[in-house]
C-alpha positions as CSV (number, residue, x, y, z in Angstrom):
1,X,73.9,96.8,73.9
2,X,75.9,96.8,77.0
3,X,77.3,99.9,78.5
4,X,81.2,99.6,78.9
5,X,83.3,101.9,80.7
6,X,87.1,102.6,79.8
7,X,88.8,101.7,83.0
8,X,92.1,103.9,81.8
9,X,93.3,106.6,79.8
10,X,96.3,107.3,77.9
11,X,97.7,110.5,79.3
12,X,101.1,112.6,78.4
13,X,102.8,113.9,81.5
14,X,103.3,117.7,81.2
15,X,106.8,118.6,79.7
16,X,107.7,120.1,83.3
17,X,107.5,116.5,84.7
18,X,108.7,114.4,82.0
19,X,112.3,114.5,83.2
20,X,111.8,113.7,86.8
21,X,109.5,110.9,85.8
22,X,112.2,109.7,83.3
23,X,114.7,109.6,86.1
24,X,112.3,107.6,88.4
25,X,112.1,105.1,85.8
26,X,115.5,105.2,85.2
27,X,116.5,104.8,89.2
28,X,113.9,101.9,89.2
29,X,115.2,99.9,86.6
30,X,118.3,99.8,88.0
31,X,117.0,98.6,91.4
32,X,114.9,95.7,89.5
33,X,118.1,94.5,88.0
34,X,119.7,94.4,91.1
35,X,117.0,92.7,93.1
36,X,117.0,90.3,90.3
37,X,120.8,89.7,90.4
38,X,120.7,89.1,94.3
39,X,117.6,87.0,94.2
40,X,118.7,85.0,91.0
41,X,120.9,82.4,93.2
42,X,117.4,81.6,95.1
43,X,115.1,81.3,91.9
44,X,113.4,78.2,93.1
45,X,112.1,80.2,96.3
46,X,109.8,81.8,94.0
47,X,108.1,78.7,92.6
48,X,106.5,77.4,95.7
49,X,104.6,80.1,97.6
50,X,103.0,82.3,95.3
51,X,99.8,83.8,97.8
52,X,100.1,87.2,98.0
53,X,101.8,90.2,96.1
54,X,105.1,88.9,94.9
55,X,106.4,92.2,96.5
56,X,105.9,90.8,99.9
57,X,107.8,87.6,98.8
58,X,110.7,89.7,97.5
59,X,111.0,91.6,100.8
60,X,111.4,88.3,102.6
61,X,114.4,87.3,100.9
62,X,115.9,90.7,100.1
63,X,119.1,91.8,101.7
64,X,119.4,95.3,100.7
65,X,117.1,97.6,99.6
66,X,117.3,100.5,96.6
67,X,116.6,103.5,99.5
68,X,114.0,104.8,97.5
69,X,110.7,106.0,99.0
70,X,108.4,103.1,100.4
71,X,105.9,103.1,97.4
72,X,108.6,102.9,94.6
73,X,110.5,100.4,96.4
74,X,107.5,98.6,96.8
75,X,106.6,98.8,93.1
76,X,110.2,97.8,92.2
77,X,110.0,94.9,94.5
78,X,106.7,93.9,92.8
79,X,108.2,93.9,89.5
80,X,111.3,91.9,90.3
81,X,108.9,89.4,92.1
82,X,106.4,89.1,88.8
83,X,109.7,88.2,86.9
84,X,111.2,85.9,89.5
85,X,108.5,84.1,89.7
86,X,107.9,83.6,85.9
87,X,111.5,82.9,85.5
88,X,111.0,80.3,88.4
89,X,107.9,78.4,86.5
90,X,109.8,78.5,83.3
91,X,113.0,76.6,85.0
92,X,110.4,74.2,86.0
93,X,109.2,73.9,82.8
94,X,112.6,73.5,81.6
95,X,113.3,70.5,83.9
96,X,110.1,69.0,82.9
97,X,110.8,68.9,79.0
98,X,114.6,68.2,79.7
99,X,114.3,64.7,78.7
100,X,112.7,65.5,75.3
101,X,115.6,67.3,74.3
102,X,117.5,65.4,71.2
103,X,118.8,66.1,68.1
104,X,116.0,64.5,66.5
105,X,113.8,67.8,67.1
106,X,116.0,69.6,64.7
107,X,116.3,69.3,61.1
108,X,119.6,69.7,59.7
109,X,120.9,71.7,57.1
110,X,120.2,70.6,53.7
111,X,121.7,72.2,50.5
112,X,120.4,75.8,50.8
113,X,117.8,75.2,53.2
114,X,119.2,76.1,57.0
115,X,118.7,73.9,59.9
116,X,115.3,74.3,61.7
117,X,113.1,72.9,64.4
118,X,110.9,70.3,63.5
119,X,107.5,71.6,64.7
120,X,105.4,68.3,64.5
121,X,107.9,66.3,66.6
122,X,108.3,68.9,69.1
123,X,104.5,69.0,69.4
124,X,104.2,65.3,69.4
125,X,106.8,64.8,72.2
126,X,105.0,67.4,74.4
127,X,101.6,65.6,73.9
128,X,103.3,62.3,75.0
129,X,104.9,63.8,77.8
130,X,101.4,65.3,79.0
131,X,99.6,62.0,78.4
132,X,102.0,60.5,81.0
133,X,101.8,63.3,83.1
134,X,98.2,63.1,83.0
135,X,98.1,59.2,84.0
136,X,100.2,60.0,86.9
137,X,98.1,62.7,88.1
138,X,100.1,65.5,87.6
139,X,99.2,69.1,86.1
140,X,99.1,68.7,82.4
141,X,97.9,72.3,81.6
142,X,101.1,73.7,80.4
143,X,101.3,72.6,76.8
144,X,101.8,75.9,75.3
145,X,104.6,76.8,77.9
146,X,106.2,73.0,77.3
147,X,106.3,73.8,73.7
148,X,107.7,76.9,73.8
149,X,110.3,76.5,76.3
150,X,111.3,73.2,73.9
151,X,111.2,75.5,70.8
152,X,113.6,78.1,72.5
153,X,116.1,75.4,73.7
154,X,116.1,74.1,70.1
155,X,116.6,77.8,68.8
156,X,119.8,77.8,70.9
157,X,121.0,74.5,70.0
158,X,120.4,75.3,66.2
159,X,122.6,78.8,66.8
160,X,125.3,77.0,68.8
161,X,125.7,74.0,66.1
162,X,124.5,75.5,62.8
163,X,125.4,79.3,62.7
């Protein structure tokens, strides 16, 4: 049997340190939200260059800083950068699946049965799209991401029209 080593252990801060740690977490949450709010209009900048740490990418575009210590500020920028990169990717995926959105992906309410997504049709639409992308030489490894974004769009549609 191979030896394994645990890389991290759950720890509990001493009571005397918990209040300060929670204060720093609250301050960081506010700073991260402000960074995301400030950079949201420039979301497309976070799709392209993903080399290096996310905090460096955020730092290039940030107009104001939180004023926290250097390490805390870098952690805040890293967290915001990761979130912005993830949302930029989701936005790209959304634009890819946008032509697939139609009422045919929704099974309307019938009797007591509520409206719901047609999972089979969603998967078929995504498979067809991926096949076209592969024929065009584009990256088509995002089946789950495409399916997830398409299902979320359908959920939103159902909430707006049927609930």
